[in-house]
C-alpha positions in Angstrom: 87.1 124.0 95.0 90.9 123.2 93.9 92.5 120.0 95.6 96.1 119.3 95.9 96.7 115.4 96.2 99.8 114.3 97.2 101.6 110.7 96.9 105.2 111.1 99.0 107.5 108.5 99.6 110.8 108.7 101.3 112.9 110.0 98.4 109.9 111.3 96.0 106.7 113.2 96.0 103.9 113.1 93.3 101.2 115.6 93.1 98.1 116.3 91.2 96.1 119.6 91.4 92.2 118.8 90.8 89.5 121.0 89.9 86.7 119.4 91.7 83.6 121.4 90.1 84.3 119.0 86.9 87.3 116.5 88.3 89.6 117.5 85.8 93.4 117.8 86.7 95.1 121.4 86.3 98.4 120.2 86.5 100.6 117.2 87.8 104.3 116.8 88.7 106.7 114.8 90.6 109.9 115.9 92.9 112.7 113.4 92.5 116.0 112.7 94.8 114.5 114.2 98.1 117.2 114.1 100.5 119.8 113.3 97.8 121.8 115.3 95.7 120.4 116.5 91.9 117.0 116.7 92.9 114.5 118.0 90.3 111.0 119.0 90.0 109.0 118.3 86.7 106.0 119.5 86.3 103.1 119.5 83.2 99.8 121.7 83.0 96.7 120.3 81.4 97.5 122.5 78.6 101.0 121.1 77.7 103.0 123.7 79.9 106.0 122.4 81.5 108.0 123.3 84.5 111.3 122.0 85.3 113.1 123.2 88.7 116.6 121.7 89.3 117.2 122.0 92.7 118.4 120.0 95.7 115.9 119.1 98.3 117.2 118.1 101.8 114.0 117.5 103.2 110.1 117.3 102.3 109.8 120.7 103.3 112.0 122.1 100.8 110.6 119.7 98.3 106.6 121.1 99.0 108.0 125.0 99.2 109.4 124.2 95.4 105.7 122.4 94.5 104.4 125.9 95.5 107.0 127.8 93.4 106.0 125.5 90.4 102.5 126.0 90.8 102.6 129.7 91.2 104.9 130.2 88.6 103.9 132.9 86.0 104.4 131.1 82.5 104.2 127.4 83.5 102.1 127.5 86.8 98.3 127.6 87.1 97.7 129.3 90.4 98.0 133.2 91.3 97.8 132.3 95.0 98.2 129.7 97.4 95.0 130.7 98.5 93.2 128.8 95.7 93.8 125.5 97.1 91.0 124.5 99.1 92.3 121.4 100.7 95.2 118.9 100.6 94.7 115.3 100.2 97.8 112.7 101.5 97.9 109.5 100.5 99.0 107.6 103.8 99.9 103.9 103.3 98.7 102.3 106.5 95.8 103.4 109.3 96.4 100.2 111.5 93.3 99.2 113.3 92.7 103.2 114.3 91.1 104.4 111.4 88.3 103.0 109.2 87.8 105.8 106.9 89.8 109.0 105.7 90.1 111.6 108.4 91.1 115.4 108.8 94.3 115.5 109.8 95.6 117.2 113.3 98.2 116.5 115.9 96.3 113.5 117.1 96.3 111.9 113.7 99.9 112.6 113.1 100.7 110.9 116.4 98.8 107.9 115.7 100.3 107.8 112.3 103.5 108.0 113.6 102.7 104.8 116.0 101.8 102.9 113.2 104.6 103.7 111.3 106.2 100.3 111.8 103.8 98.7 110.0 105.0 100.4 107.1 108.6 101.2 107.5 109.3 101.8 103.8 106.3 104.4 103.1 105.1 105.9 106.3 108.3 107.9 107.3 107.9 109.5 103.8 104.1 109.9 104.3 104.6 111.4 107.7 107.3 113.8 106.7 105.4 115.6 103.9 102.2 115.9 105.8 103.9 117.9 108.5 106.0 119.8 106.0 103.0 120.8 104.2 101.2 122.0 107.3 104.4 124.0 108.0 104.4 125.9 104.3 100.7 125.7 104.0 99.5 126.8 107.5 95.6 126.8 107.8 94.7 124.7 104.3 92.6 121.8 105.5 94.3 118.6 105.2 93.2 114.7 104.9 94.9 111.6 105.2 93.4 108.8 102.7 94.7 105.5 103.6 95.7 102.9 101.6 94.1 100.4 104.1 91.0 101.6 105.2 88.6 100.1 102.2 89.6 96.9 103.3 88.7 97.6 107.2 85.1 96.2 106.2 86.9 92.6 106.2 85.4 90.4 108.7 87.6 88.7 111.5 87.1 85.5 109.7 88.9 87.0 106.8 91.8 89.2 108.3 93.0 87.0 111.1 95.8 84.4 110.7 96.4 81.0 112.4 98.2 82.5 115.1 97.5 82.9 119.0 95.0 85.4 119.5 97.1 87.1 122.4 99.8 87.5 119.7 97.6 89.4 117.5 96.1 91.7 120.2 99.6 92.6 121.2 101.2 93.2 117.8 98.3 93.9 115.5 99.5 90.9 113.2 96.7 90.6 110.5 95.8 90.9 107.1 94.9 94.4 106.3 95.1 94.6 102.6 96.8 97.6 100.4 95.8 99.5 97.0 92.5 100.6 99.1 92.0 103.9 97.1 92.1 102.1 93.8 89.5 99.2 94.8 87.4 102.0 96.3 87.0 103.9 93.2 86.8 100.8 90.6 84.0 99.2 92.7 82.1 102.6 93.1 82.5 103.2 89.4 81.2 99.7 88.7 78.3 99.8 91.0 77.3 103.0 89.1 77.7 101.1 85.7 75.6 98.2 87.2 73.1 100.3 88.5 72.4 98.6 91.8 73.9 98.9 94.9 73.3 95.2 95.6 76.0 94.2 93.8 78.7 91.6 94.2 82.1 92.6 92.3 85.5 91.1 91.9 88.2 93.6 91.3 91.2 92.6 89.9 94.2 95.6 90.6 96.7 94.0 88.2 100.1 95.9 87.7 103.8 95.8 89.1 102.1 95.5 92.4 98.8 93.2 92.1 95.9 92.9 94.6 92.4 91.2 94.0 89.3 92.3 96.3 85.8 91.0 96.8 83.3 93.5 97.2 79.8 93.1 98.3 77.3 96.1 98.2 80.2 98.1 98.3 82.0 97.0 101.0 85.4 94.9 101.0 85.0 91.1 102.2 88.2 89.9 101.5 91.8 90.9 99.6 94.5 89.2 98.3 97.3 91.3 99.9 97.7 90.7 103.7 100.0 92.0 107.0 102.4 93.5 104.1 101.8 93.9 100.0 104.0 90.7 99.5 101.1 88.2 100.1 98.7 87.2 97.6 99.3 87.1 93.8 102.6 86.5 92.0 103.6 90.1 90.8 106.3 91.8 88.9 109.0 91.3 91.4 107.1 89.9 94.5 106.5 86.1 95.4 103.1 86.1 96.3 102.0 83.2 98.7 104.6 80.9 99.7 104.9 78.2 102.3 106.6 80.2 105.4 108.8 77.2 106.0 109.9 77.3 102.2 111.2 80.7 103.4 113.4 79.5 106.1 114.6 77.2 103.8 115.2 79.5 101.0 117.0 81.8 103.6 119.5 79.0 104.7 120.2 77.9 101.3 121.1 81.3 100.0 122.8 82.3 103.3 120.5 85.4 103.7 119.7 87.0 107.2 115.9 87.4 107.7 115.7 90.8 106.4 117.4 90.2 103.2 115.2 87.1 102.6 112.2 89.6 102.8 113.8 91.8 100.6 114.6 89.0 98.4 111.0 87.9 98.2 110.0 91.4 97.4 112.0 92.3 94.8 113.8 89.4 93.0 111.0 86.8 92.5 107.7 87.1 91.1 107.7 87.0 87.1 111.2 88.5 87.5 112.3 85.7 89.4 110.4 82.9 87.3 111.1 84.3 83.8 115.0 85.5 84.9 114.3 88.1 82.5 112.2 90.7 83.3 109.2 92.0 85.4 107.9 93.8 82.8 104.7 92.2 81.4 105.7 93.8 77.6 109.1 91.9 77.7 107.9 88.8 78.6 104.8 88.7 76.2 107.3 89.5 73.5 109.7 86.9 74.5 106.8 84.3 74.9 105.9 84.9 71.5 109.5 84.1 70.4 109.3 80.5 72.1 110.9 81.5 75.7 109.7 79.0 78.0 110.4 80.8 81.1 108.6 83.9 80.0 105.7 82.1 79.0 105.8 79.9 82.3 105.9 83.3 84.2 102.6 84.4 82.5 101.0 81.4 83.0 101.7 81.5 86.8 100.7 85.1 86.8 97.5 84.4 85.3 96.6 81.4 87.2 97.0 83.1 90.5 94.6 85.5 89.4 92.0 83.1 88.5 92.2 81.1 91.6 91.8 84.2 93.6 88.9 85.2 91.4 87.1 81.9 91.8 87.5 82.0 95.7 86.0 85.4 96.1 83.1 84.1 93.7 82.8 81.5 96.3 83.0 84.0 99.3 80.4 86.4 97.8 78.2 83.8 96.9 77.9 84.5 92.8 79.4 87.8 91.1 77.7 90.4 89.1 80.7 91.5 87.5 84.8 90.9 87.4 86.8 94.0 86.8 90.2 94.5 85.4 92.2 97.2 86.3 95.9 98.9 86.7 98.8 98.7 84.3 98.3 95.2 83.4 94.5 94.9 83.6 93.8 97.8 81.5 96.4 96.9 79.0 97.3 93.5 78.8 94.5 91.6 76.7 96.8 88.3 76.8 96.4 88.4 80.6 92.6 89.0 80.7 92.4 86.1 78.1 93.9 83.9 80.3 92.4 84.6 83.5 89.0 84.5 81.9 89.5 81.1 80.1 86.9 78.4 81.5 85.1 80.9 83.5 81.7 80.3 81.8 80.7 78.1 84.8 80.1 81.0 86.9 78.2 82.6 84.2 80.8 85.0 82.9 81.0 84.4 79.2 84.4 86.1 77.6 84.2 88.0 74.2 87.4 87.5 72.8 86.9 90.0 70.0 85.9 92.9 72.1 89.1 92.1 74.4 91.6 92.1 71.3 89.8 95.5 70.2 89.5 97.2 73.8 91.6 100.3 73.7 90.9 103.0 76.4 88.6 104.0 78.7 85.4 101.5 79.9 85.1 98.7 78.2 82.8 95.8 78.6 84.4 92.0 77.6 81.5 90.2 78.1 79.2 88.6 75.4 75.6 90.0 75.1 74.2 86.9 77.0 76.7 86.7 79.7 75.2 86.8 83.2 78.3 88.4 84.5 79.8 92.0 83.4 83.5 91.5 82.5 85.1 95.1 82.6 87.9 97.0 82.0 87.8 100.4 84.0 90.9 102.3 84.4 91.6 103.3 88.1 92.0 107.0 89.1 93.6 106.8 92.6 94.2 110.6 92.8 90.7 111.3 92.0 89.3 108.9 94.5 91.8 110.9 97.2 90.4 114.3 95.9 87.0 113.1 96.3 87.7 112.0 100.1 89.2 115.2 100.8 86.3 117.4 99.3 83.7 114.9 101.3 85.6 115.9 104.6 86.8 119.7 104.3 83.9 121.2 101.9 82.0 122.6 104.7 85.2 123.8 106.5 
């Protein structure tokens, strides 16, 4: 069974075609500048053949038509017929409180997603537009919505509720939802396999330009660091993370910003970019810190400190921990951040092997000492494969 995985934004569309017989990637590609002039598709097959199509894409429908054209290209594609695609898995940002797992898409599902679009105004319109376009150009092909939030739907109310009037929560659904769910689901499931037991306590650290941490007990999320939006939680590339709400109003007044502008400021001008006043790229900050840049060094320390604080709090939530797992661009590639986070964590039974940390390169790596009670793991995430697996599970009998 071949599954097409789609991650659509307002002006871009990333896709992968995956053969589920061995879970291998047949091809992957991206459409850029949808709705703008100068649109382009770039696609690459597993054996290195590349297809580039430069063509305007006024809507997601035109983008999907170009995607199908590229996949069917006789020289640089990988399909002879669209009928080879068994199902399509769509990454959708927000499930609200309506879905607690992935679902086969029908008209009712789309209507509910449209109702929840206000919870994710930057991403949901693009998600929905692409789903509608796919159904139009690929009629009869089953499609699945895999939400970024549903893995966290097992959180108890004590974890997801804010300290606001309950009637306000009921009316406007203001609560913690959490994000990066497909990554946390994939990584926690793979970690459970590595541990060889289902009764597990795992802290997953998804660290990248956007970062989040989850506490996972027996495969179910108990808490996560992102909240009503992805702004809450860790200090990230350009996001401030946790901040006193009163400080936000003070900041807004001092900088003479509108409410919308101050939220944009906290999302795009803060984080390690704001502290360092240099870059949101960890590689730039690491190099600058090594050369004596104090603000770059401080930004790295703040990032790692916030991760450590959440890890510690989630160990308390879980009542212990079997594994601490690093994933995402920073989690997988920054030995410095891993080292700063794990420094002094012996109290919980996690003994970190710095030599293994420095030598780690790719694939799954265990960074704990042989006598450590807690496994410290680097595990590359694969959100597309997670979406494909969910899609297969829901459509393989269709």
